[in-house]
Structures are given as structure tokens and as C-alpha cells.
KESEGU-400358 format. One record per residue (C-alpha): x, y, z; residue in one letter. Coordinates in pm, whole numbers, padded with zeros to 5 digits, always signed. Each point is the difference from the previous one (the first is absolute). Example, Ala and Ser with C-alpha at 12.3 -4.5 7.8 and 13.67 -1.06 7.14 Angstrom:
BEGIN
+01230-00450+00780A+00137+00344-00066S
// end
This chain:
BEGIN
+02205+01850-01889M-00101-00357+00046K-00029+00038+00376R-00194+00303-00029V-00242-00167-00222L-00035-00311+00236S-00066+00241+00308V-00243+00176-00200L-00206-00301-00102L+00016-00149+00345A-00142+00329+00169S-00265+00012-00278L-00114-00359+00067L+00003+00069+00370I-00220+00311-00056M-00232-00201-00232L-00031-00268+00275T-00096+00248+00262L-00252+00169-00222A-00185-00329-00070F+00029-00120+00365A-00273+00234+00126G-00364-00101+00098E-00238-00085-00257P-00201+00290-00169I-00357-00175+00050A-00112-00283+00186S-00167-00274-00177A-00221-00100+00305Q-00186+00324+00060T-00252+00144-00223T-00059+00380+00056N-00285+00178-00155T-00146+00354+00041A-00267-00141+00249T+00074-00336+00090V+00320-00167+00159T+00038-00353+00002R+00276-00212+00180H+00028-00344-00094R+00182-00240+00206Y+00365+00026-00029Q+00264-00280+00064R+00281+00072+00231H+00282+00183-00211K+00323-00193+00053R+00330+00149+00011T+00284-00088-00259F+00145-00195+00308W-00287-00198+00068Q-00050-00086-00373K+00347-00106-00066H+00121-00090+00338R+00117-00367-00117D+00184+00110-00313K+00185+00285+00211L+00080-00222+00275T+00176-00252-00237V+00165+00286-00235A+00136+00164+00354G+00151-00308+00118T+00141-00061-00335G+00144+00346+00007L+00149-00036+00332A+00157-00325-00077G+00152+00155-00321A+00166+00272+00190G+00142-00235+00269I+00105-00250-00255G+00173+00296-00205G+00196+00149+00290L+00129-00364+00097T+00054-00145-00342G-00020+00232-00294G-00227-00056-00277R-00048-00382+00037K-00053+00051+00365G-00275+00253-00077A-00164-00253-00237A+00013-00277+00252I-00132+00257+00256G-00286+00116-00215T-00095-00395-00041A+00032-00063+00360V-00166+00316+00120G-00283-00039-00241A-00060-00367+00097G+00012+00089+00349S-00249+00261-00030G-00253-00221-00206A+00019-00257+00264V-00069+00238+00264Y-00295+00175-00197T-00172-00298-00152Y+00076-00250+00264G+00059+00120+00347I-00182+00324+00035R-00366+00000+00128K-00196+00181-00270R-00352-00065+00120H-00024+00149+00348R-00352+00062+00146R-00028+00369+00098H-00283+00086+00211Y-00148+00372+00037R+00061+00145+00338R-00273+00281+00093Y
// end
């Protein structure tokens, strides 16, 4: 019974997540009236990856370190692997990676 309830709850949460992950109902930047349509300047809509790239990189390297550490050293190895992986990901993200590249338009 407990397993059935947990599976039911998990599937309900997944369905709700998918339901709210759709596109927005109305755009806040466009004004539509019966006779006039005005478009204001819109900023580039950044993707989830573009908004959270640094955090996702550090979390991904920490997860990879935990997996490797867990395979080699058990629970203690997973803890050490998480710290080493997240630390190396942070060094790469905030120290080594070039974040400010110049992008030129090509026509």
C-alpha cells in the first residue's frame, strides 16, 4: 500500500510539473487592443541553461565526483568525491572559464 501511494504521488507531481512547464498565457511586453498593436522592445529571452550555467556546472561536477567517489570508496568516498568535484567545478567556472567573449554578428 505504501509503495502504491508513493508511486501515485510521484506521478501526480510529475504531471503537475509538466502542466505548469508550458508557455506563459499572456506576454507582458505586448499590448493588443482592437485597433492598435504596439510592441515594446523585448530583451533576449535567456534559456534555463543560460541563466543558471554556473550553478549547474558546479552541481554537475559535484554529482559526478559523488558518483565516482561512491563507487570507489563507499559513503565516505562519496562525501570526499562531492567536495572535490564541486571544488574543481567551482575553480573551472569562476576562475578558468572565459565568460566574457566578444560575439560579432555575421551577415
